[in-house]
mmCIF entry with sequence, helices, sheets and N, C-alpha, C, O atoms, coordinates in Angstrom:
data_MODEL
# 
_entry.id   MODEL 
# 
_entity.id                         1 
_entity.type                       polymer 
_entity.pdbx_number_of_molecules   1 
# 
_entity_poly.entity_id                      1 
_entity_poly.type                           'polypeptide(L)' 
_entity_poly.nstd_linkage                   no 
_entity_poly.nstd_monomer                   no 
_entity_poly.pdbx_seq_one_letter_code       
;(UNK)(UNK)(UNK)(UNK)(UNK)(UNK)(UNK)(UNK)(UNK)(UNK)(UNK)(UNK)(UNK)(UNK)(UNK)(UNK)
(UNK)(UNK)(UNK)(UNK)(UNK)(UNK)(UNK)(UNK)(UNK)(UNK)(UNK)(UNK)(UNK)(UNK)(UNK)(UNK)
(UNK)(UNK)(UNK)(UNK)(UNK)(UNK)(UNK)(UNK)(UNK)(UNK)(UNK)(UNK)(UNK)(UNK)(UNK)(UNK)
(UNK)(UNK)(UNK)(UNK)
;
_entity_poly.pdbx_seq_one_letter_code_can   XXXXXXXXXXXXXXXXXXXXXXXXXXXXXXXXXXXXXXXXXXXXXXXXXXXX 
_entity_poly.pdbx_strand_id                 A 
# 
loop_
_entity_poly_seq.entity_id 
_entity_poly_seq.num 
_entity_poly_seq.mon_id 
_entity_poly_seq.hetero 
1 1  UNK n 
1 2  UNK n 
1 3  UNK n 
1 4  UNK n 
1 5  UNK n 
1 6  UNK n 
1 7  UNK n 
1 8  UNK n 
1 9  UNK n 
1 10 UNK n 
1 11 UNK n 
1 12 UNK n 
1 13 UNK n 
1 14 UNK n 
1 15 UNK n 
1 16 UNK n 
1 17 UNK n 
1 18 UNK n 
1 19 UNK n 
1 20 UNK n 
1 21 UNK n 
1 22 UNK n 
1 23 UNK n 
1 24 UNK n 
1 25 UNK n 
1 26 UNK n 
1 27 UNK n 
1 28 UNK n 
1 29 UNK n 
1 30 UNK n 
1 31 UNK n 
1 32 UNK n 
1 33 UNK n 
1 34 UNK n 
1 35 UNK n 
1 36 UNK n 
1 37 UNK n 
1 38 UNK n 
1 39 UNK n 
1 40 UNK n 
1 41 UNK n 
1 42 UNK n 
1 43 UNK n 
1 44 UNK n 
1 45 UNK n 
1 46 UNK n 
1 47 UNK n 
1 48 UNK n 
1 49 UNK n 
1 50 UNK n 
1 51 UNK n 
1 52 UNK n 
# 
_struct_asym.id          A 
_struct_asym.entity_id   1 
# 
loop_
_struct_conf.conf_type_id 
_struct_conf.id 
_struct_conf.pdbx_PDB_helix_id 
_struct_conf.beg_label_comp_id 
_struct_conf.beg_label_asym_id 
_struct_conf.beg_label_seq_id 
_struct_conf.pdbx_beg_PDB_ins_code 
_struct_conf.end_label_comp_id 
_struct_conf.end_label_asym_id 
_struct_conf.end_label_seq_id 
_struct_conf.pdbx_end_PDB_ins_code 
_struct_conf.beg_auth_comp_id 
_struct_conf.beg_auth_asym_id 
_struct_conf.beg_auth_seq_id 
_struct_conf.end_auth_comp_id 
_struct_conf.end_auth_asym_id 
_struct_conf.end_auth_seq_id 
_struct_conf.pdbx_PDB_helix_class 
_struct_conf.details 
_struct_conf.pdbx_PDB_helix_length 
HELX_P HELX_P1 AA1 UNK A 37 ? UNK A 40 ? UNK A 37 UNK A 40 1 ? 4 
HELX_P HELX_P2 AA2 UNK A 42 ? UNK A 50 ? UNK A 42 UNK A 50 1 ? 9 
# 
_struct_conf_type.id          HELX_P 
_struct_conf_type.criteria    ? 
_struct_conf_type.reference   ? 
# 
_struct_sheet.id               AA1 
_struct_sheet.type             ? 
_struct_sheet.number_strands   3 
_struct_sheet.details          ? 
# 
loop_
_struct_sheet_order.sheet_id 
_struct_sheet_order.range_id_1 
_struct_sheet_order.range_id_2 
_struct_sheet_order.offset 
_struct_sheet_order.sense 
AA1 1 2 ? anti-parallel 
AA1 2 3 ? anti-parallel 
# 
loop_
_struct_sheet_range.sheet_id 
_struct_sheet_range.id 
_struct_sheet_range.beg_label_comp_id 
_struct_sheet_range.beg_label_asym_id 
_struct_sheet_range.beg_label_seq_id 
_struct_sheet_range.pdbx_beg_PDB_ins_code 
_struct_sheet_range.end_label_comp_id 
_struct_sheet_range.end_label_asym_id 
_struct_sheet_range.end_label_seq_id 
_struct_sheet_range.pdbx_end_PDB_ins_code 
_struct_sheet_range.beg_auth_comp_id 
_struct_sheet_range.beg_auth_asym_id 
_struct_sheet_range.beg_auth_seq_id 
_struct_sheet_range.end_auth_comp_id 
_struct_sheet_range.end_auth_asym_id 
_struct_sheet_range.end_auth_seq_id 
AA1 1 UNK A 2  ? UNK A 9  ? UNK A 2  UNK A 9  
AA1 2 UNK A 14 ? UNK A 21 ? UNK A 14 UNK A 21 
AA1 3 UNK A 26 ? UNK A 32 ? UNK A 26 UNK A 32 
# 
loop_
_atom_site.group_PDB 
_atom_site.id 
_atom_site.type_symbol 
_atom_site.label_atom_id 
_atom_site.label_alt_id 
_atom_site.label_comp_id 
_atom_site.label_asym_id 
_atom_site.label_entity_id 
_atom_site.label_seq_id 
_atom_site.pdbx_PDB_ins_code 
_atom_site.Cartn_x 
_atom_site.Cartn_y 
_atom_site.Cartn_z 
_atom_site.occupancy 
_atom_site.B_iso_or_equiv 
_atom_site.pdbx_formal_charge 
_atom_site.auth_seq_id 
_atom_site.auth_comp_id 
_atom_site.auth_asym_id 
_atom_site.auth_atom_id 
_atom_site.pdbx_PDB_model_num 
ATOM 1   N N  . UNK A 1 1  ? 104.060 82.367  92.871  1.00 0.00 ? 1  UNK A N  1 
ATOM 2   C CA . UNK A 1 1  ? 104.497 83.022  94.060  1.00 0.00 ? 1  UNK A CA 1 
ATOM 3   C C  . UNK A 1 1  ? 103.721 84.336  94.129  1.00 0.00 ? 1  UNK A C  1 
ATOM 4   O O  . UNK A 1 1  ? 103.429 84.955  93.106  1.00 0.00 ? 1  UNK A O  1 
ATOM 5   N N  . UNK A 1 2  ? 103.390 84.753  95.370  1.00 0.00 ? 2  UNK A N  1 
ATOM 6   C CA . UNK A 1 2  ? 102.673 85.982  95.552  1.00 0.00 ? 2  UNK A CA 1 
ATOM 7   C C  . UNK A 1 2  ? 102.727 86.411  97.003  1.00 0.00 ? 2  UNK A C  1 
ATOM 8   O O  . UNK A 1 2  ? 103.151 85.646  97.870  1.00 0.00 ? 2  UNK A O  1 
ATOM 9   N N  . UNK A 1 3  ? 102.290 87.655  97.271  1.00 0.00 ? 3  UNK A N  1 
ATOM 10  C CA . UNK A 1 3  ? 102.319 88.182  98.629  1.00 0.00 ? 3  UNK A CA 1 
ATOM 11  C C  . UNK A 1 3  ? 101.278 89.292  98.733  1.00 0.00 ? 3  UNK A C  1 
ATOM 12  O O  . UNK A 1 3  ? 100.799 89.856  97.749  1.00 0.00 ? 3  UNK A O  1 
ATOM 13  N N  . UNK A 1 4  ? 100.970 89.558  99.977  1.00 0.00 ? 4  UNK A N  1 
ATOM 14  C CA . UNK A 1 4  ? 100.051 90.686  100.354 1.00 0.00 ? 4  UNK A CA 1 
ATOM 15  C C  . UNK A 1 4  ? 100.421 91.165  101.746 1.00 0.00 ? 4  UNK A C  1 
ATOM 16  O O  . UNK A 1 4  ? 100.675 90.363  102.645 1.00 0.00 ? 4  UNK A O  1 
ATOM 17  N N  . UNK A 1 5  ? 100.449 92.482  101.916 1.00 0.00 ? 5  UNK A N  1 
ATOM 18  C CA . UNK A 1 5  ? 100.731 93.040  103.246 1.00 0.00 ? 5  UNK A CA 1 
ATOM 19  C C  . UNK A 1 5  ? 99.499  93.791  103.780 1.00 0.00 ? 5  UNK A C  1 
ATOM 20  O O  . UNK A 1 5  ? 98.606  94.178  103.027 1.00 0.00 ? 5  UNK A O  1 
ATOM 21  N N  . UNK A 1 6  ? 99.489  93.976  105.078 1.00 0.00 ? 6  UNK A N  1 
ATOM 22  C CA . UNK A 1 6  ? 98.389  94.730  105.633 1.00 0.00 ? 6  UNK A CA 1 
ATOM 23  C C  . UNK A 1 6  ? 98.846  95.417  106.909 1.00 0.00 ? 6  UNK A C  1 
ATOM 24  O O  . UNK A 1 6  ? 99.849  95.053  107.524 1.00 0.00 ? 6  UNK A O  1 
ATOM 25  N N  . UNK A 1 7  ? 98.052  96.446  107.287 1.00 0.00 ? 7  UNK A N  1 
ATOM 26  C CA . UNK A 1 7  ? 98.300  97.281  108.429 1.00 0.00 ? 7  UNK A CA 1 
ATOM 27  C C  . UNK A 1 7  ? 96.972  97.541  109.141 1.00 0.00 ? 7  UNK A C  1 
ATOM 28  O O  . UNK A 1 7  ? 95.976  97.849  108.487 1.00 0.00 ? 7  UNK A O  1 
ATOM 29  N N  . UNK A 1 8  ? 96.944  97.424  110.456 1.00 0.00 ? 8  UNK A N  1 
ATOM 30  C CA . UNK A 1 8  ? 95.756  97.742  111.193 1.00 0.00 ? 8  UNK A CA 1 
ATOM 31  C C  . UNK A 1 8  ? 96.177  98.747  112.281 1.00 0.00 ? 8  UNK A C  1 
ATOM 32  O O  . UNK A 1 8  ? 97.046  98.458  113.104 1.00 0.00 ? 8  UNK A O  1 
ATOM 33  N N  . UNK A 1 9  ? 95.563  99.895  112.267 1.00 0.00 ? 9  UNK A N  1 
ATOM 34  C CA . UNK A 1 9  ? 95.869  100.900 113.252 1.00 0.00 ? 9  UNK A CA 1 
ATOM 35  C C  . UNK A 1 9  ? 94.851  100.803 114.372 1.00 0.00 ? 9  UNK A C  1 
ATOM 36  O O  . UNK A 1 9  ? 93.645  100.876 114.138 1.00 0.00 ? 9  UNK A O  1 
ATOM 37  N N  . UNK A 1 10 ? 95.353  100.635 115.609 1.00 0.00 ? 10 UNK A N  1 
ATOM 38  C CA . UNK A 1 10 ? 94.484  100.637 116.798 1.00 0.00 ? 10 UNK A CA 1 
ATOM 39  C C  . UNK A 1 10 ? 94.680  101.962 117.509 1.00 0.00 ? 10 UNK A C  1 
ATOM 40  O O  . UNK A 1 10 ? 95.361  102.862 117.018 1.00 0.00 ? 10 UNK A O  1 
ATOM 41  N N  . UNK A 1 11 ? 94.050  102.060 118.706 1.00 0.00 ? 11 UNK A N  1 
ATOM 42  C CA . UNK A 1 11 ? 94.109  103.316 119.386 1.00 0.00 ? 11 UNK A CA 1 
ATOM 43  C C  . UNK A 1 11 ? 95.521  103.724 119.806 1.00 0.00 ? 11 UNK A C  1 
ATOM 44  O O  . UNK A 1 11 ? 95.872  104.899 119.693 1.00 0.00 ? 11 UNK A O  1 
ATOM 45  N N  . UNK A 1 12 ? 96.320  102.807 120.276 1.00 0.00 ? 12 UNK A N  1 
ATOM 46  C CA . UNK A 1 12 ? 97.628  103.173 120.765 1.00 0.00 ? 12 UNK A CA 1 
ATOM 47  C C  . UNK A 1 12 ? 98.786  102.625 119.969 1.00 0.00 ? 12 UNK A C  1 
ATOM 48  O O  . UNK A 1 12 ? 99.934  102.975 120.241 1.00 0.00 ? 12 UNK A O  1 
ATOM 49  N N  . UNK A 1 13 ? 98.513  101.743 118.956 1.00 0.00 ? 13 UNK A N  1 
ATOM 50  C CA . UNK A 1 13 ? 99.620  101.136 118.224 1.00 0.00 ? 13 UNK A CA 1 
ATOM 51  C C  . UNK A 1 13 ? 99.155  100.674 116.880 1.00 0.00 ? 13 UNK A C  1 
ATOM 52  O O  . UNK A 1 13 ? 97.964  100.722 116.574 1.00 0.00 ? 13 UNK A O  1 
ATOM 53  N N  . UNK A 1 14 ? 100.111 100.211 116.051 1.00 0.00 ? 14 UNK A N  1 
ATOM 54  C CA . UNK A 1 14 ? 99.811  99.714  114.726 1.00 0.00 ? 14 UNK A CA 1 
ATOM 55  C C  . UNK A 1 14 ? 100.310 98.263  114.665 1.00 0.00 ? 14 UNK A C  1 
ATOM 56  O O  . UNK A 1 14 ? 101.372 97.923  115.188 1.00 0.00 ? 14 UNK A O  1 
ATOM 57  N N  . UNK A 1 15 ? 99.516  97.437  114.016 1.00 0.00 ? 15 UNK A N  1 
ATOM 58  C CA . UNK A 1 15 ? 99.882  96.051  113.796 1.00 0.00 ? 15 UNK A CA 1 
ATOM 59  C C  . UNK A 1 15 ? 100.137 95.863  112.302 1.00 0.00 ? 15 UNK A C  1 
ATOM 60  O O  . UNK A 1 15 ? 99.393  96.378  111.468 1.00 0.00 ? 15 UNK A O  1 
ATOM 61  N N  . UNK A 1 16 ? 101.179 95.132  111.979 1.00 0.00 ? 16 UNK A N  1 
ATOM 62  C CA . UNK A 1 16 ? 101.547 94.885  110.593 1.00 0.00 ? 16 UNK A CA 1 
ATOM 63  C C  . UNK A 1 16 ? 101.605 93.376  110.313 1.00 0.00 ? 16 UNK A C  1 
ATOM 64  O O  . UNK A 1 16 ? 102.062 92.597  111.149 1.00 0.00 ? 16 UNK A O  1 
ATOM 65  N N  . UNK A 1 17 ? 101.139 92.983  109.134 1.00 0.00 ? 17 UNK A N  1 
ATOM 66  C CA . UNK A 1 17 ? 101.263 91.572  108.740 1.00 0.00 ? 17 UNK A CA 1 
ATOM 67  C C  . UNK A 1 17 ? 101.447 91.447  107.243 1.00 0.00 ? 17 UNK A C  1 
ATOM 68  O O  . UNK A 1 17 ? 100.879 92.218  106.470 1.00 0.00 ? 17 UNK A O  1 
ATOM 69  N N  . UNK A 1 18 ? 102.240 90.477  106.842 1.00 0.00 ? 18 UNK A N  1 
ATOM 70  C CA . UNK A 1 18 ? 102.349 90.098  105.439 1.00 0.00 ? 18 UNK A CA 1 
ATOM 71  C C  . UNK A 1 18 ? 101.923 88.622  105.356 1.00 0.00 ? 18 UNK A C  1 
ATOM 72  O O  . UNK A 1 18 ? 102.040 87.896  106.343 1.00 0.00 ? 18 UNK A O  1 
ATOM 73  N N  . UNK A 1 19 ? 101.453 88.191  104.246 1.00 0.00 ? 19 UNK A N  1 
ATOM 74  C CA . UNK A 1 19 ? 101.302 86.832  103.852 1.00 0.00 ? 19 UNK A CA 1 
ATOM 75  C C  . UNK A 1 19 ? 101.952 86.575  102.543 1.00 0.00 ? 19 UNK A C  1 
ATOM 76  O O  . UNK A 1 19 ? 101.946 87.463  101.690 1.00 0.00 ? 19 UNK A O  1 
ATOM 77  N N  . UNK A 1 20 ? 102.522 85.409  102.318 1.00 0.00 ? 20 UNK A N  1 
ATOM 78  C CA . UNK A 1 20 ? 103.180 85.112  101.081 1.00 0.00 ? 20 UNK A CA 1 
ATOM 79  C C  . UNK A 1 20 ? 103.102 83.597  100.849 1.00 0.00 ? 20 UNK A C  1 
ATOM 80  O O  . UNK A 1 20 ? 102.915 82.791  101.761 1.00 0.00 ? 20 UNK A O  1 
ATOM 81  N N  . UNK A 1 21 ? 103.261 83.268  99.539  1.00 0.00 ? 21 UNK A N  1 
ATOM 82  C CA . UNK A 1 21 ? 103.230 81.809  99.214  1.00 0.00 ? 21 UNK A CA 1 
ATOM 83  C C  . UNK A 1 21 ? 104.157 81.544  98.029  1.00 0.00 ? 21 UNK A C  1 
ATOM 84  O O  . UNK A 1 21 ? 104.433 82.425  97.214  1.00 0.00 ? 21 UNK A O  1 
ATOM 85  N N  . UNK A 1 22 ? 104.615 80.328  97.965  1.00 0.00 ? 22 UNK A N  1 
ATOM 86  C CA . UNK A 1 22 ? 105.303 79.886  96.759  1.00 0.00 ? 22 UNK A CA 1 
ATOM 87  C C  . UNK A 1 22 ? 104.653 78.530  96.334  1.00 0.00 ? 22 UNK A C  1 
ATOM 88  O O  . UNK A 1 22 ? 103.515 78.246  96.707  1.00 0.00 ? 22 UNK A O  1 
ATOM 89  N N  . UNK A 1 23 ? 105.380 77.718  95.566  1.00 0.00 ? 23 UNK A N  1 
ATOM 90  C CA . UNK A 1 23 ? 104.813 76.511  95.103  1.00 0.00 ? 23 UNK A CA 1 
ATOM 91  C C  . UNK A 1 23 ? 104.490 75.424  96.170  1.00 0.00 ? 23 UNK A C  1 
ATOM 92  O O  . UNK A 1 23 ? 103.675 74.526  95.959  1.00 0.00 ? 23 UNK A O  1 
ATOM 93  N N  . UNK A 1 24 ? 105.179 75.567  97.321  1.00 0.00 ? 24 UNK A N  1 
ATOM 94  C CA . UNK A 1 24 ? 105.037 74.567  98.381  1.00 0.00 ? 24 UNK A CA 1 
ATOM 95  C C  . UNK A 1 24 ? 104.561 75.089  99.719  1.00 0.00 ? 24 UNK A C  1 
ATOM 96  O O  . UNK A 1 24 ? 104.089 74.299  100.536 1.00 0.00 ? 24 UNK A O  1 
ATOM 97  N N  . UNK A 1 25 ? 104.658 76.330  99.973  1.00 0.00 ? 25 UNK A N  1 
ATOM 98  C CA . UNK A 1 25 ? 104.388 76.832  101.297 1.00 0.00 ? 25 UNK A CA 1 
ATOM 99  C C  . UNK A 1 25 ? 103.568 78.144  101.252 1.00 0.00 ? 25 UNK A C  1 
ATOM 100 O O  . UNK A 1 25 ? 103.631 78.917  100.295 1.00 0.00 ? 25 UNK A O  1 
ATOM 101 N N  . UNK A 1 26 ? 102.821 78.342  102.306 1.00 0.00 ? 26 UNK A N  1 
ATOM 102 C CA . UNK A 1 26 ? 102.135 79.597  102.536 1.00 0.00 ? 26 UNK A CA 1 
ATOM 103 C C  . UNK A 1 26 ? 102.544 80.066  103.988 1.00 0.00 ? 26 UNK A C  1 
ATOM 104 O O  . UNK A 1 26 ? 102.529 79.281  104.936 1.00 0.00 ? 26 UNK A O  1 
ATOM 105 N N  . UNK A 1 27 ? 102.890 81.319  104.098 1.00 0.00 ? 27 UNK A N  1 
ATOM 106 C CA . UNK A 1 27 ? 103.387 81.851  105.367 1.00 0.00 ? 27 UNK A CA 1 
ATOM 107 C C  . UNK A 1 27 ? 102.718 83.155  105.733 1.00 0.00 ? 27 UNK A C  1 
ATOM 108 O O  . UNK A 1 27 ? 102.536 84.015  104.872 1.00 0.00 ? 27 UNK A O  1 
ATOM 109 N N  . UNK A 1 28 ? 102.345 83.323  106.995 1.00 0.00 ? 28 UNK A N  1 
ATOM 110 C CA . UNK A 1 28 ? 101.810 84.623  107.445 1.00 0.00 ? 28 UNK A CA 1 
ATOM 111 C C  . UNK A 1 28 ? 102.568 84.991  108.753 1.00 0.00 ? 28 UNK A C  1 
ATOM 112 O O  . UNK A 1 28 ? 103.021 84.133  109.510 1.00 0.00 ? 28 UNK A O  1 
ATOM 113 N N  . UNK A 1 29 ? 102.666 86.263  108.950 1.00 0.00 ? 29 UNK A N  1 
ATOM 114 C CA . UNK A 1 29 ? 103.342 86.770  110.214 1.00 0.00 ? 29 UNK A CA 1 
ATOM 115 C C  . UNK A 1 29 ? 102.602 88.012  110.685 1.00 0.00 ? 29 UNK A C  1 
ATOM 116 O O  . UNK A 1 29 ? 102.201 88.852  109.880 1.00 0.00 ? 29 UNK A O  1 
ATOM 117 N N  . UNK A 1 30 ? 102.433 88.117  111.950 1.00 0.00 ? 30 UNK A N  1 
ATOM 118 C CA . UNK A 1 30 ? 101.836 89.314  112.594 1.00 0.00 ? 30 UNK A CA 1 
ATOM 119 C C  . UNK A 1 30 ? 102.756 89.903  113.652 1.00 0.00 ? 30 UNK A C  1 
ATOM 120 O O  . UNK A 1 30 ? 103.273 89.215  114.532 1.00 0.00 ? 30 UNK A O  1 
ATOM 121 N N  . UNK A 1 31 ? 102.933 91.203  113.521 1.00 0.00 ? 31 UNK A N  1 
ATOM 122 C CA . UNK A 1 31 ? 103.729 91.903  114.599 1.00 0.00 ? 31 UNK A CA 1 
ATOM 123 C C  . UNK A 1 31 ? 102.806 93.000  115.182 1.00 0.00 ? 31 UNK A C  1 
ATOM 124 O O  . UNK A 1 31 ? 102.443 93.984  114.537 1.00 0.00 ? 31 UNK A O  1 
ATOM 125 N N  . UNK A 1 32 ? 102.466 92.741  116.449 1.00 0.00 ? 32 UNK A N  1 
ATOM 126 C CA . UNK A 1 32 ? 101.665 93.742  117.165 1.00 0.00 ? 32 UNK A CA 1 
ATOM 127 C C  . UNK A 1 32 ? 102.536 94.865  117.654 1.00 0.00 ? 32 UNK A C  1 
ATOM 128 O O  . UNK A 1 32 ? 103.571 94.613  118.270 1.00 0.00 ? 32 UNK A O  1 
ATOM 129 N N  . UNK A 1 33 ? 102.161 96.075  117.405 1.00 0.00 ? 33 UNK A N  1 
ATOM 130 C CA . UNK A 1 33 ? 102.932 97.238  117.818 1.00 0.00 ? 33 UNK A CA 1 
ATOM 131 C C  . UNK A 1 33 ? 104.033 97.524  116.783 1.00 0.00 ? 33 UNK A C  1 
ATOM 132 O O  . UNK A 1 33 ? 104.959 98.277  117.085 1.00 0.00 ? 33 UNK A O  1 
ATOM 133 N N  . UNK A 1 34 ? 103.961 96.953  115.588 1.00 0.00 ? 34 UNK A N  1 
ATOM 134 C CA . UNK A 1 34 ? 104.927 97.202  114.604 1.00 0.00 ? 34 UNK A CA 1 
ATOM 135 C C  . UNK A 1 34 ? 104.595 98.433  113.753 1.00 0.00 ? 34 UNK A C  1 
ATOM 136 O O  . UNK A 1 34 ? 103.855 99.327  114.165 1.00 0.00 ? 34 UNK A O  1 
ATOM 137 N N  . UNK A 1 35 ? 105.170 98.437  112.562 1.00 0.00 ? 35 UNK A N  1 
ATOM 138 C CA . UNK A 1 35 ? 104.809 99.519  111.615 1.00 0.00 ? 35 UNK A CA 1 
ATOM 139 C C  . UNK A 1 35 ? 103.943 98.953  110.517 1.00 0.00 ? 35 UNK A C  1 
ATOM 140 O O  . UNK A 1 35 ? 102.948 98.289  110.809 1.00 0.00 ? 35 UNK A O  1 
ATOM 141 N N  . UNK A 1 36 ? 104.269 99.181  109.312 1.00 0.00 ? 36 UNK A N  1 
ATOM 142 C CA . UNK A 1 36 ? 103.539 98.634  108.218 1.00 0.00 ? 36 UNK A CA 1 
ATOM 143 C C  . UNK A 1 36 ? 103.835 97.119  108.123 1.00 0.00 ? 36 UNK A C  1 
ATOM 144 O O  . UNK A 1 36 ? 104.795 96.621  108.711 1.00 0.00 ? 36 UNK A O  1 
ATOM 145 N N  . UNK A 1 37 ? 102.998 96.422  107.381 1.00 0.00 ? 37 UNK A N  1 
ATOM 146 C CA . UNK A 1 37 ? 103.211 94.917  107.317 1.00 0.00 ? 37 UNK A CA 1 
ATOM 147 C C  . UNK A 1 37 ? 104.537 94.496  106.796 1.00 0.00 ? 37 UNK A C  1 
ATOM 148 O O  . UNK A 1 37 ? 105.161 93.592  107.350 1.00 0.00 ? 37 UNK A O  1 
ATOM 149 N N  . UNK A 1 38 ? 105.011 95.150  105.699 1.00 0.00 ? 38 UNK A N  1 
ATOM 150 C CA . UNK A 1 38 ? 106.251 94.769  105.116 1.00 0.00 ? 38 UNK A CA 1 
ATOM 151 C C  . UNK A 1 38 ? 107.465 95.195  105.984 1.00 0.00 ? 38 UNK A C  1 
ATOM 152 O O  . UNK A 1 38 ? 108.455 94.466  106.042 1.00 0.00 ? 38 UNK A O  1 
ATOM 153 N N  . UNK A 1 39 ? 107.401 96.316  106.630 1.00 0.00 ? 39 UNK A N  1 
ATOM 154 C CA . UNK A 1 39 ? 108.512 96.859  107.412 1.00 0.00 ? 39 UNK A CA 1 
ATOM 155 C C  . UNK A 1 39 ? 108.674 96.121  108.711 1.00 0.00 ? 39 UNK A C  1 
ATOM 156 O O  . UNK A 1 39 ? 109.806 95.916  109.150 1.00 0.00 ? 39 UNK A O  1 
ATOM 157 N N  . UNK A 1 40 ? 107.597 95.708  109.350 1.00 0.00 ? 40 UNK A N  1 
ATOM 158 C CA . UNK A 1 40 ? 107.722 95.105  110.687 1.00 0.00 ? 40 UNK A CA 1 
ATOM 159 C C  . UNK A 1 40 ? 107.778 93.600  110.613 1.00 0.00 ? 40 UNK A C  1 
ATOM 160 O O  . UNK A 1 40 ? 108.476 92.983  111.418 1.00 0.00 ? 40 UNK A O  1 
ATOM 161 N N  . UNK A 1 41 ? 107.058 92.963  109.661 1.00 0.00 ? 41 UNK A N  1 
ATOM 162 C CA . UNK A 1 41 ? 106.975 91.527  109.665 1.00 0.00 ? 41 UNK A CA 1 
ATOM 163 C C  . UNK A 1 41 ? 107.443 90.835  108.323 1.00 0.00 ? 41 UNK A C  1 
ATOM 164 O O  . UNK A 1 41 ? 107.586 89.614  108.257 1.00 0.00 ? 41 UNK A O  1 
ATOM 165 N N  . UNK A 1 42 ? 107.656 91.626  107.330 1.00 0.00 ? 42 UNK A N  1 
ATOM 166 C CA . UNK A 1 42 ? 107.998 91.058  106.019 1.00 0.00 ? 42 UNK A CA 1 
ATOM 167 C C  . UNK A 1 42 ? 109.264 90.252  106.016 1.00 0.00 ? 42 UNK A C  1 
ATOM 168 O O  . UNK A 1 42 ? 109.354 89.259  105.293 1.00 0.00 ? 42 UNK A O  1 
ATOM 169 N N  . UNK A 1 43 ? 110.250 90.638  106.799 1.00 0.00 ? 43 UNK A N  1 
ATOM 170 C CA . UNK A 1 43 ? 111.506 89.904  106.825 1.00 0.00 ? 43 UNK A CA 1 
ATOM 171 C C  . UNK A 1 43 ? 111.319 88.530  107.394 1.00 0.00 ? 43 UNK A C  1 
ATOM 172 O O  . UNK A 1 43 ? 112.069 87.624  107.031 1.00 0.00 ? 43 UNK A O  1 
ATOM 173 N N  . UNK A 1 44 ? 110.337 88.315  108.289 1.00 0.00 ? 44 UNK A N  1 
ATOM 174 C CA . UNK A 1 44 ? 110.120 87.013  108.866 1.00 0.00 ? 44 UNK A CA 1 
ATOM 175 C C  . UNK A 1 44 ? 109.562 86.056  107.795 1.00 0.00 ? 44 UNK A C  1 
ATOM 176 O O  . UNK A 1 44 ? 110.002 84.912  107.686 1.00 0.00 ? 44 UNK A O  1 
ATOM 177 N N  . UNK A 1 45 ? 108.585 86.545  107.006 1.00 0.00 ? 45 UNK A N  1 
ATOM 178 C CA . UNK A 1 45 ? 108.047 85.702  105.964 1.00 0.00 ? 45 UNK A CA 1 
ATOM 179 C C  . UNK A 1 45 ? 109.122 85.424  104.901 1.00 0.00 ? 45 UNK A C  1 
ATOM 180 O O  . UNK A 1 45 ? 109.199 84.300  104.405 1.00 0.00 ? 45 UNK A O  1 
ATOM 181 N N  . UNK A 1 46 ? 109.946 86.402  104.540 1.00 0.00 ? 46 UNK A N  1 
ATOM 182 C CA . UNK A 1 46 ? 110.987 86.182  103.579 1.00 0.00 ? 46 UNK A CA 1 
ATOM 183 C C  . UNK A 1 46 ? 111.975 85.157  104.059 1.00 0.00 ? 46 UNK A C  1 
ATOM 184 O O  . UNK A 1 46 ? 112.398 84.302  103.281 1.00 0.00 ? 46 UNK A O  1 
ATOM 185 N N  . UNK A 1 47 ? 112.368 85.213  105.346 1.00 0.00 ? 47 UNK A N  1 
ATOM 186 C CA . UNK A 1 47 ? 113.289 84.289  105.936 1.00 0.00 ? 47 UNK A CA 1 
ATOM 187 C C  . UNK A 1 47 ? 112.756 82.786  105.854 1.00 0.00 ? 47 UNK A C  1 
ATOM 188 O O  . UNK A 1 47 ? 113.499 81.857  105.535 1.00 0.00 ? 47 UNK A O  1 
ATOM 189 N N  . UNK A 1 48 ? 111.462 82.631  106.156 1.00 0.00 ? 48 UNK A N  1 
ATOM 190 C CA . UNK A 1 48 ? 110.872 81.328  106.128 1.00 0.00 ? 48 UNK A CA 1 
ATOM 191 C C  . UNK A 1 48 ? 110.832 80.776  104.704 1.00 0.00 ? 48 UNK A C  1 
ATOM 192 O O  . UNK A 1 48 ? 111.157 79.607  104.494 1.00 0.00 ? 48 UNK A O  1 
ATOM 193 N N  . UNK A 1 49 ? 110.434 81.599  103.709 1.00 0.00 ? 49 UNK A N  1 
ATOM 194 C CA . UNK A 1 49 ? 110.329 81.143  102.370 1.00 0.00 ? 49 UNK A CA 1 
ATOM 195 C C  . UNK A 1 49 ? 111.652 80.874  101.674 1.00 0.00 ? 49 UNK A C  1 
ATOM 196 O O  . UNK A 1 49 ? 111.755 79.931  100.890 1.00 0.00 ? 49 UNK A O  1 
ATOM 197 N N  . UNK A 1 50 ? 112.692 81.705  101.953 1.00 0.00 ? 50 UNK A N  1 
ATOM 198 C CA . UNK A 1 50 ? 113.961 81.591  101.290 1.00 0.00 ? 50 UNK A CA 1 
ATOM 199 C C  . UNK A 1 50 ? 114.968 80.743  102.120 1.00 0.00 ? 50 UNK A C  1 
ATOM 200 O O  . UNK A 1 50 ? 115.955 80.250  101.574 1.00 0.00 ? 50 UNK A O  1 
ATOM 201 N N  . UNK A 1 51 ? 114.719 80.586  103.395 1.00 0.00 ? 51 UNK A N  1 
ATOM 202 C CA . UNK A 1 51 ? 115.738 79.803  104.212 1.00 0.00 ? 51 UNK A CA 1 
ATOM 203 C C  . UNK A 1 51 ? 116.939 80.573  104.538 1.00 0.00 ? 51 UNK A C  1 
ATOM 204 O O  . UNK A 1 51 ? 117.944 79.994  104.952 1.00 0.00 ? 51 UNK A O  1 
ATOM 205 N N  . UNK A 1 52 ? 116.898 81.947  104.363 1.00 0.00 ? 52 UNK A N  1 
ATOM 206 C CA . UNK A 1 52 ? 118.093 82.713  104.702 1.00 0.00 ? 52 UNK A CA 1 
ATOM 207 C C  . UNK A 1 52 ? 117.791 83.837  105.635 1.00 0.00 ? 52 UNK A C  1 
ATOM 208 O O  . UNK A 1 52 ? 118.693 84.581  106.019 1.00 0.00 ? 52 UNK A O  1 
# 
């Protein structure tokens, strides 16, 4: 299992994304206009991998 987050700052907003994987799945999420990858989109990836 592993994960990586990223943030891209544009002129007027920030985009955040995390990617994560386990033994069976790989998941990525992008939130345009969010904050850092983990703060804006991390919960989406967590929800998909854990089912909660």
